[in-house]
C-alpha positions in Angstrom: 85.0 22.7 77.5 86.6 23.7 74.2 85.0 25.0 71.1 85.2 24.3 67.2 83.5 27.1 65.6 80.4 27.5 67.4 80.1 23.9 68.5 80.8 22.8 72.0 83.0 20.0 72.8 82.9 18.6 76.3 86.3 16.7 77.1 84.1 14.5 80.0 81.2 13.4 80.9 81.4 15.8 84.1 82.2 18.7 81.8 78.9 18.2 80.3 77.1 17.6 83.4 78.2 20.8 84.9 77.4 22.9 81.5 74.0 21.8 81.8 73.2 23.7 85.1 75.1 26.5 84.1 72.8 26.9 81.0 69.9 26.1 82.8 70.5 28.8 85.3 71.6 31.5 82.7 68.2 30.4 81.0 70.5 29.7 77.9 68.0 27.7 75.6 70.4 26.9 72.9 73.4 26.2 75.2 71.4 23.9 77.2 70.3 22.2 74.2 73.9 21.7 73.3 74.9 20.0 76.4 73.0 16.8 74.8 73.5 13.8 72.8 70.6 13.3 70.3 67.8 11.6 70.5 68.0 12.7 73.9 65.0 11.4 76.5 64.0 12.2 80.1 62.5 9.4 81.8 60.7 10.1 85.1 60.0 7.3 87.9 56.3 9.0 87.8 55.7 7.6 84.4 56.2 10.3 82.3 58.8 11.3 79.7 60.3 13.7 77.3 62.0 13.1 74.1 63.8 15.2 71.7 65.1 14.3 68.2 67.3 17.7 67.8 68.9 20.3 69.3 66.7 23.1 67.8 63.4 20.7 69.3 64.9 20.7 72.7 65.7 24.6 72.5 62.3 25.2 71.4 60.7 23.5 74.3 62.8 25.4 77.0 60.8 27.2 79.3 61.7 28.7 82.9 58.4 30.4 83.8 56.8 27.6 85.7 59.6 27.4 87.7 60.3 31.1 88.2 56.7 31.1 89.7 57.9 29.2 92.4 60.6 31.7 93.3 63.4 29.9 91.5 66.5 31.7 90.2 69.3 29.0 89.7 70.0 25.4 90.0 72.8 23.7 91.5 74.1 20.2 90.5 75.3 18.1 93.0 78.4 16.4 92.6 78.4 13.8 90.3 79.5 10.1 90.8 80.7 7.7 88.1 78.5 4.7 88.7 79.5 2.6 85.5 81.9 3.7 82.7 83.2 2.6 79.3 85.1 4.6 76.5 82.0 6.1 75.0 79.2 5.8 77.7 79.3 6.8 81.5 76.3 6.9 83.8 76.5 9.5 86.2 74.5 9.5 89.8 73.7 13.2 90.1 70.9 15.4 90.5 70.3 19.1 91.6 69.0 21.7 94.2 66.9 24.8 93.3 67.4 28.0 95.1 65.1 31.3 95.5 66.8 35.0 95.4 67.6 34.4 99.3 69.7 31.5 98.6 67.2 29.3 100.1 66.8 25.8 98.6 63.3 25.1 97.5 63.4 21.8 95.6 66.0 19.1 95.4 66.0 15.7 93.1 68.0 12.8 92.3 68.7 12.2 88.6 71.0 9.5 87.2 72.4 10.9 83.9 73.5 8.8 80.8 76.1 10.3 79.0 77.5 9.2 75.6 80.6 10.2 73.5 79.9 10.8 69.8 82.1 12.7 67.4 84.6 13.2 70.1 82.4 15.0 72.5 80.3 14.1 75.6 76.8 14.8 75.7 73.6 14.0 78.1 72.0 10.9 76.1 69.3 10.6 78.9 68.2 11.4 82.3 66.7 9.0 84.7 64.6 11.1 87.7 63.8 9.7 90.9 61.3 12.9 90.9 60.5 11.9 94.8 63.4 12.7 96.5 63.3 14.4 99.9 66.6 15.7 101.7 67.0 13.2 104.7 64.2 11.1 104.3 64.7 7.6 105.1 63.8 5.4 102.2 63.4 1.7 101.7 64.5 0.7 98.1 64.3 -3.0 98.7 61.1 -3.0 96.4 62.8 -1.5 93.2 65.9 -3.8 93.6 63.7 -6.7 93.9 61.8 -5.8 90.9 65.3 -5.5 88.5 66.5 -8.8 90.3 63.6 -10.8 89.4 63.4 -9.1 85.8 67.2 -10.1 85.5 66.6 -13.7 87.0 63.5 -14.2 84.3 66.0 -12.9 81.6 68.6 -15.4 82.6 66.2 -18.1 82.5 65.3 -17.5 78.9 61.9 -16.6 79.8 61.2 -13.3 78.0 57.8 -12.7 78.6 57.9 -13.0 82.3 60.4 -10.7 82.1 58.7 -8.2 80.1 55.8 -8.2 82.7 58.3 -6.3 85.2 58.2 -3.2 83.1 55.6 -0.2 82.4 54.9 1.2 79.2 56.6 2.6 77.0 60.0 0.8 78.1 62.8 3.1 77.2 66.3 1.6 76.1 69.1 4.0 75.8 72.1 3.2 73.4 75.1 5.2 72.1 73.6 7.7 70.0 70.2 5.9 70.1 66.8 5.8 72.1 64.4 2.9 71.7 61.0 3.2 73.0 59.0 0.1 73.3 55.5 1.2 73.3 53.4 -2.2 73.4 54.3 -5.6 75.3 55.1 -7.4 71.8 58.0 -4.6 71.3 59.0 -5.1 74.7 59.5 -8.8 74.4 61.0 -8.4 70.9 63.7 -5.8 72.2 64.2 -8.0 75.1 65.3 -10.9 73.2 67.5 -9.2 70.7 69.2 -6.7 73.3 73.2 -7.5 74.0 74.1 -8.4 77.3 71.5 -11.4 78.0 72.3 -12.4 81.9 73.7 -15.6 83.0 74.8 -14.9 86.5 73.6 -11.7 88.1 76.4 -10.3 90.5 75.5 -7.0 91.9 72.0 -5.2 92.2 72.0 -2.2 94.4 70.0 1.4 94.5 72.3 4.3 93.5 69.3 6.9 94.1 66.1 6.8 95.7 62.9 8.4 96.5 59.6 7.4 98.1 58.2 6.4 94.7 61.4 6.4 92.7 64.8 4.8 92.4 67.9 4.4 90.1 68.9 0.7 90.6 72.8 -0.4 89.0 73.0 -4.0 88.3 76.4 -6.0 86.8 76.3 -9.4 85.5 77.7 -11.9 83.3 76.4 -12.4 79.9 76.1 -15.7 78.0 79.2 -14.7 76.2 81.3 -14.4 79.3 81.4 -10.8 79.4 80.8 -8.3 82.1 77.6 -6.1 81.5 76.7 -2.9 83.5 73.3 -1.5 83.7 71.0 1.2 85.3 67.4 1.2 85.6 64.9 3.8 86.5 62.4 2.1 88.5 59.0 3.8 89.7 55.2 3.2 90.8 53.1 5.3 88.8 50.3 3.2 89.1 50.9 1.5 92.6 53.0 -1.6 91.6 57.0 -1.1 90.9 58.1 -1.2 87.3 61.2 -0.5 85.2 60.4 2.6 83.1 63.8 2.7 81.7 67.4 1.0 81.3 70.8 1.6 79.9 73.0 -1.1 79.5 76.9 -1.0 78.8 78.1 -4.4 77.0 81.3 -5.8 76.2 
């Protein structure tokens, strides 16, 4: 990380990712907010979400009191893994462990962080949380993988309305310096129909992170223009059925 005046500049996605946890553990609200790209969104597989338009809004909402009540004193990020990347957008599989004063782990989570480079600096544009991860738990991720596969097959067939039935509302679509939230079925259909990277042939779908009630699913496919598209989806079942709650696409 380097600085120009008081504005931090993160040279790599990993720089911003690790600074997120340093600022969190230091309870530095302004420093925490400075790690993000805006608008910033957090999407949970449980069906909840947080949205912040500006750094000031993020810093104003920062609070550690609920965590401290559980005995928390610091958070440590797991070593991130690049799932997909382009010059200005990277999907990082990451997450964290929270510790108490005795250095004992009290909670773990796995989160896919979507980082974008804006004005020469990387920041976390969005976070997709599994929010049901337990260390050592065996998880069958075939259901969320299947939901994403069916969604993409319907997209490839041109049946946008059927593809829209695979998502929960609001559906969050993360771009570079842009976060779209489709709040009703008509908006979902319009958003899917006009998005770049329409699938033609699906090449690979796999879970990169999974919990009992949520998963981060990665996919690659060939689009209708012959390009290679990379995407991550957060899939959960807040109402019992597996649905896609958010997506981030890296298209040619």
